N, C-alpha and C positions, 0 to 999 in steps of 0.2 A: 255581854261580858266585856269588861275593860281589858284591853291588852296591857302587857307589862311596860311597854315603852311609850304609851300615849294616853291621853285623857279621853280619847274618843272611844265610844262604845262600838261594838260590832253592829249595833242598830242605829248608828249615826246616819241621819237622813231618812229614816223610816217614816217619820211623821210627814216629811215633805212629800214622800211618795203617796201617802194617803190624801193629802191636800190636793196634789196635782191630779190624782185620779178623780176626786170629787168634782173638780172643775175642768176636766178634760174636754168636755163638750162645750164649745163656745157659747151655746145657747143657755147654759146654766148660769144664772145670775146670782142665785143664792141656794144655800142648803140648810136643812134643819139640824138642830143639835143631834137628834136621833140618827140622822144620816151619817154624821161624823162619828158617833159612838159605834154604830154598826160597822162602818168601814174600818175603824181602828181595830175592832175585835176580829173582823174577818182577815185582817192583815197580820194577826198575831203579834201586835205591838207588845213590848215588854211592859211589865206592871207600872214602871215609872211613867211611861208615856200614856198608858191607859188612865192613870191618875190625872194627868194633865188634861186629857180629853174629857174626863168625867167632871172636871172643874168648870167646864163651860156652862154658863147659865142657860136655861131653856130659851129658845128663840130661833130666829132665822138669821143666817150669816152670809154676807157677801164674802168674797175671798179675802178682801182687805180686812174686814172686821174679824173674820175667823183667825187670820194670821196674827192680828194684833192681840187677840185674846189668848191664843196659844202661846205666842212669844212672851207675853206678860207672865204667864204661869211658868214657862220654861226658865226665864231669867230669874223669876222669884225663887225658884228652887236651885238656882245656880247650875243648871244642866245644859246651858248653851254650848259649852265646850264638849260635853259628853254626847249629847244627842243632836245638836244643831238646832237652828231656828228655822222657821218656815217663811215662805214668801209667796 
């Protein structure tokens, strides 16, 4: 939910939390799209962010590639100020 005095959602940074958790083990070099979708659902992301995650094409993603894909969708929806981008 957006606060009255800012563009940031209460869920600002929630997608970053998911990405960080997926790559928390230094041995993990890539994740599958399904892993990302399940992690997003398990973290109860808001519908806007679930939409962004569901836009990911099938495949395997390094952290960099995943962030590029997610950020592209976030920026395309003009949600960067609302939900933040990922790295």
